[in-house]
Structures are given as structure tokens and as C-alpha cells.
N, C-alpha and C positions, 0 to 999 in steps of 0.2 A: 643433449645435455638429457642428464640423470631424472629419471623420474622422481626419485627421492629429492634432489635437488629443486625442482618444479613446485614440486608439494609445499616445499618450505618457506619457498621465495612468493606462490602464490597467498598464502596462509598468513602471513607477514603483511603481505601488500592491502589484503582485501580490508581490513581494517580503515585504514588509511586512504582507501579509494570509499566505503562508504562513508566515511567523514564529509566528504565533499559532496557526495554524488546519491546518496538514499531519495532524497526528495531536493528541492529547490530551496537554497538559501536567501536571505534578505527579501523574501517572497510573499510567504502567506501572512506574514505579520500587516501588509499593507496591502494586497491585492486587492481586496474588495472596498478600501478606500480609495484606490487609484482607479479603478472600473467605475465610480460611481459619481467620485470627485473629478477627475482629472478625464475622464471619457464621457460623463453624463449617463451612466446607465443605471436602471431601477434595479433595487434587490430582488427581484423575477426577472430581470433580461439575464442579470449575473448567475442565478441558477437555471436557466435555458441555455447559456453558454455552456454552463458545465454538461448541462444532459448532452447535449453537441459532442463534447470534447468523450462522456463515456459511451456513447454511439458508437464515436468512429475507433475507441478502444474493442469493441464486439465487431465491427465489419472488418478490420485488419488484423485479429486476432489469429487465425487462422493461416492467413498469409506471410504473418511474422515469425509463425512456425516455420515454414516453410525456407524462409530466410534465415531462421539461423540454423536448420541443420546444414543449408546450402554454405552458409560463411562459417559456421563454427562459434564458438562462445566468444572469442575474442575480439573478434573483425566485428561481429554483431553488437557487441557493447560499445566500441567505438563509433559504428555507425549509430548508435542509438544517442550517447552521449552528443556527437554532431548536431543530429536531429533537434535534441533540448536547447542548443546553443540556437540555433537557428529560430528556433519558435520565439526564443526569450527577445531575439535581436527585431523580429518580426512587430513583436507586441509595444516593442518600445518606438519603433517608427511607425507604428499601426495609426491612422487618420481616421477609421469608420468604424463600424460594429463587423462588415465584412473580413476586415484584416484580421481583427482579433479574434473571429471563427476560424480561420485559416490557421492563424498560431495556435491556436488549442488542439486542430486536428495534425499538427505537426509535432507537437509537446504527445498527444495521445500515443502515436504510432511509435514516438521512441522511449514511451514509457512502456509500451508492450514488448518492443524489444530488450528493455532494460528487465523488466521481469521474469525472463525468459532464460538471461544469459547471467545474471549477477551472482544467485542463490546456487544454480549450478557449477559455476567455476571454482567457488569456494567447496559444495560437496563432492564434488570430483577430484579434487586434489587431496581429501582426506584419504589416507589409507583404510582400507576394510578392518574394522574393530569391532567388537562389544561396544564399546562407547563412543562411538563413529558421532550418534545423533547428540549426544551431549558434547563434544570438542566441537560439531558445528553449531551446536546452540550457544559455547561460552566464544567462540571466533564471532560470528555474526553480531552477537548483543555486544561484545565491546564498539565493533565498527558501530553499530545503531547508537551504543552511547554515546561515542564521540560525536557523532553527528548531532543528536541534542544540545550535546553542551555547545557544540559550533552554533545551531540553529538558535540558541537561547541567546546567544554574542548578538548572531547577525540582526535577530527580531527587534533588539533593544537599539540598535544602530538603527536599523531602517526604520522605526517609529520618528526617532527626532531627523533623521536625515528626509524622508517623507516632509517634512514641515520647510525645510530649507529649500528642496524642488524635488518634486514627486516623482521624477527620473531617478533620483540616484540610487535607490536601492535596487532598481530592476536593472539598472548598468552593471551593479555589484553581482548580482545575481548570474548575470549574462558572463562578466570576468569566471564567476564561480563555475559557470559550465565549462567553459573553457580548459580551466585545471583538471577537473574532471576528464575531458577527453583525452590530457597528456596522461593522466596518471593510468587510465583505461589500456593506453598502448601499450604499457610495461607490464602487463601480465603477458603470461607465457601458457599457451595452447597445452593443454595436457591430456597425453595420449596413456592409457594404462596397458604396459606392455603387455599382461596376461591375458588381455580383456581382446583377442581378436575378432569376438560379434561386434564391439562398439565399433573397429574401426572399419571392418565390413559396410555399418552401418551409414556411411557417407559416401560409398561406390555404389550403392543399388542404383538398378536402373527405376525411372519412373512407376514403372507397371509393378515392380516387387516393392519399392516404396509404398506408395498407396496402399496394396494388400497388407503393408507392414500396418501401416498408419491407423487401417480399418480393422487389425484384429487388437490393437494397442487399444483403442477408443471403446471397442465391445467389451473388455477385460475392466475397463477404467467404468463404465456404464452399467456391468453387472456387478462391481460392489458396492455392496450398501454402504460400506464403511468410508469409500472414498466420497461416495454420492452424497450423507451426511455432513461428511466435513468442507466440500466443496459447495453446496448451499450455506452451511453457517459462516462458512471464508465470505460467499457474496453477500451475504445479508450484513456481515457487522463491517465490512469493506465499502458497502454503500454507505453506514451508517457514518462511518468515521470521513468518506470524502465528502457525508452534507454537513457533518459538523463543521469541517473547517471554513463553510459559508455561514452556519449557524449561529457559530460562535460570535462570528464578527455583527450579525446582525442583534443578536440578543444582547453585547456589549453597546451598540449604537444605541439600543431602545434605553439603556438607563444612562445614556448621554456621557460615555466614558471619552477622554479629550483623546485626539488622535495621539498624543505622543506616547500614553498610556498602553496603546493597542500592543506596542511591541513589547512592554515592560510585560504585559499578561501571557503573551505568548512565550516569551522568555522562561517565566516561571513555569508554565506547563510545560516547555520542552527540559528544564533542568528535572524536574521531575521523573519525565518520562528517561533521562539518561539514568538516571538513579534506578528506574524500574527496572530498564533493560539489562543493567548487570546481573540484576537478581532471578531472572528467567528459571533459572533452574533451581531457585529456591522456592520461588511462586509454583512453579510446577510439582515441586514435591509436596509443600503444603495442600495445595489446593488439590492435586492429584485429580480425578475425575470431577471434580467441581467446577475447574479451571474456566471453564466455556461459559460455564452457567454464571459463573459470578462477573466475568467480562462484560457480559450483555446486561447483565440487571443493573451493576455500576450506572452503564453509559445512558440507557434510556428510561426507567423510573425517572429519573431528576428531572428529568422533560417536561413532564405533566406537573409536578412541584412548583417548578419555574414558571409555566404558563398559569397556573393558577394562582400564581402571586403577583403577575400582571395582572390578571383578569377582576381578582378580587381587590387590588391597589393597597397589597400589602407594604407596611413602611419600607422606606427604601433599604434601611441595614437587613430588613429579612430577604428582600429580594437579591440584595448584595452577596449576601451569605450562602443562600440556594446554590446561585449563580458559581459560587467560589469553589463550593463541595462538587458541583458537577464536573467543574473544569479539573480540578484534583483528582476525582474519582476516573476520568477521560484522560489524564496523563499519565494516571500509574497504570492503568492498562492497555492502551494505545503500544506502549513500546515493548513488552513480553507479547502481544498479540501476534504480529507479524512473523517474529521469528519461529514461536509455537506451531505457527499456522503451516509455517514451510517446512517445519519438522515433523509435524503430526502426517501431511501429505506424501512425504517421501519417503516415511518409513515403508519396510519393506519394499521397496521399491529400485530399480536398476536406474542409470543412466538415460538411456533410448526410451523408458515410459515416464520419468521425471520430466522431460521437457512437455512432454504431450497434457500430463497433469496440470504443471503450471499454465499453459496454454490453455484450459479449458477452467482452470482458476478464474484467470485473467476476464474470459468471456464472460462469466459468473456475477464476478466482480464490475463489469461494465454493464450486465444487464440491470443487478440491482442499484446501481447507483444512477441509471439514467432515467429507473423508475422514480428513484426517491426525490431525484432533481427536478424531475418535471411535475410531480404529484407536489414538491414543498413549492415550487416555483407557481401551481395554479392556486396552493391557500393562500400564499405571500399577496397571490394579486388578487383576492375577491376578499379576504378577512384578514383580523388582525394578527400579530406575530404573537399575542397569548392565548388564540384560539387556536393557530396552527400548531404549535408549541404541544397542547394538550392533547389536540389529533394524532399528532405524529407521535409523541410519546407510548401512547395509548395504542395505535396500530402495531408499533415495534413491539412494544410488551407482551402483546398476544402472538402474533407470531414468532416471534423467541422461546416461549410459553410452549407451543405448539410442537415446534422444531425439536427442542431440547426434549421433551419426554419422550420423541420419538426417536430422537439418536440414544438414549440411552441403552438398547439393546445391540447395538451396533459400535460402538464408539467406546476408549477405553477397556476396553478387555486384554487381558493377558494373550499374547501370541499363540499357545495353546489353545486357546478359547476359541479362535476363529477357523471358521473353513478353509481351508487350502485356496481355494478358489477365492476368498477374498484377499488374501495378502501375498500370493503369488502369479507373477504372469509368467506363462510355460509361451516360449516363442514356438510356432508351428514350422515344420520342418518343409 
């Protein structure tokens, strides 16, 4: 099959795949309620389970990199989706905390595999061109936008179905996982005819493979640009993972009725869908201020919401602050994922990109674990209001320090970087 045809085929299929597969549908609108109301867990226990999930991502990240190198992207993606479906089925059938934890462990492994494969399949199918990053951002943004629209619809349905039967939304989630698996099977494995080095990469001996792996990681660790981006990615992804449960805790604090959880999430996803399509526009407008704006828009409002709860502000004021926070969260989270992938794979090659994604997931898991455990501990001993103020203040301080350090190493013109920062030279 001609490479040109494969490129076009995969590029068209990717947005459809991402619409069903980028994250779990019919899930996040009700999972906090499902675990607390149906399974009888506390808010602290829910965050603790999330921490275990993140630890699993960390422990299995390097083995997952080896699996993808062995299976290649397509087979790895199919395996990831099968494991995801199994994790949801186990959650549905779970009778105790142990089964729920095992379900999250399986999901964590599937998440690692998907993170390594999904963007690589798309990026490798786009021909080398000066606008390659923009084309990647556009196609990936379209798929992400489609997912947000579908997730918005599923969130509304999930909220009302949850009232009828607590298990209906998860059953639909499992069905969507099966659909994702079928779509993943349709991708074509891409081989670049002019890239003999990439073909050789998959036939290396174990000793040569480990030597090359060590060399690639040495390059990544020596690049201040990559280290800054990976740290930012870890911090902000940890924030987004924490917010999945935190927004449910906040909405529960203001006594929002169950059926409106889905509507609230639907609004969030529609806004994210719109912003995802405008990723290139947002990047062109904000330029070097993009990452600063994304961080500030999400962490500062937490302090205000916490103060509104602690000082017992009028209900209307608290709801307004929560709405502003969720809108800012919605606008920024859509572009963040695509832009971060774009930044990390700039000046990179396919063999290096997979390793960068692997380290990204490791750091994401480390920070998500820390945030989940810390938040679980806070909520066990202090009020939601105090926890929000502490979390918001600490995150604001950390981001200010990191962003100030990043000024000298990220967002420069290509000619302003040292060659060693942006070029990986394979030793012979």
C-alpha cells in the first residue's frame, strides 16, 4: 500500500477515532457519584484510588514504551483499547474496594499505551513539511473538538440515566470502549519509505536497543527546553486530573442536584470543543504567554472559591465564582493537550518522540499522584473551603516559579536555541 494513501487514510480516520477514544464517554459526569453513592466510598477514598491509578501509570510507563517498540503503534493502540474496555467491565462488576482498585490499575496501563500511540500515529503520517506542526494541531484539534461535543451529549444523558439506574452510564461507557477498539483496528501501520533508520529501530538487538534508549534519554535530560516543558506538562496535567474530582466535590458542596452534574459537564465540554478548534488561533494570539495564561486561569480561581465558602459569601457569589472557574478551565484544557504534544515533538524524530511521550506520562503520573494524595489527606482532616485555599495558593506559587525559569529556555526562535537543545544526533 502506498505511503501517500496510508497518510491520507490515517489522517481522515484519526479525528473519528479520537471522537470516541480520547477519554471515557458517559463516565466523568457520574463517576464521583457512582463511587460515593453506589459503592459507598468517601471523597478522600476516591482521591486515594486516583492516586493508585497514577502510581500504576508511573510504574508501568517504561515497560509500556518497550511494548510499543515491540508491537508498533497500531497493535499497541488496539491492546490499549481492549484493556480500557476490560477495566470498565470490571468496575461495573466490582463488589468491593479491591476490585475497583484493580479496575483502575488496568485502566492506567491502557492509558499509558494510548498516550504513546495516539499522537505518534497521526504525527508520523503527516509528510515532512515546514507546516507539519500546524497540520498536526489542526487535525488533532478537530478530533478533540468532536470528542468534546460527543462527551457533552453523553454527560447530559449520563446524568439523567444515573437517576434511573446507577449502572446505565457505565454500560454505555463500556460499549463506547468496544467501538474505540474496532476503530483502532482500522488504522494502517505507517512506514516511511525514505527512513531506513526507523525500520532498523525495530530490529535492533536487546543490547543495541538499550544503548540507543540510554542515548535518547541522555539527550532529553540534557535539553533544558524539554525538561521545562515536561515539568510544566506534569504539573498542569496533575491539576487537570485533580480537577475531575474537585469539580464534583465543589458542585456537591453547593448542593447541586444529581441530574445537573451532567448538564454542567456538558457545558464544559462544549466550550472545550470550541476552544480546541481554535488552538492555532489561541497560540498565535498569546504566543509566549500561552502557558502562563493557561496556568493562571485555572489555579487562581480556586483561592477565590475557597474564600467564598470559608467566608460564607451569598450563594449567588459562590455560584458565579464556580462558573467562572469552570469556564476558564473549559477554554484552556482543550488547547493544552494539543499544544503540549506540539511543543514536545517539535525538533524531534519518531524514535525520540515516543521516549519523550513516555517521560511525559511518567511526570504526569508523579504529579497527579502527589496532588491526589495531598488533596485526599487535606479533605480527610479539613474543610473543602480550607483545602481549596491551600491547593490554589501552593499551585500558584509553584507555577510562578516554574514559568519564570522557563522564560530563558522555551518559546525561542529556532536559531536562538543551541544545536544540542533541538537536535538529536545518533551515535554510530
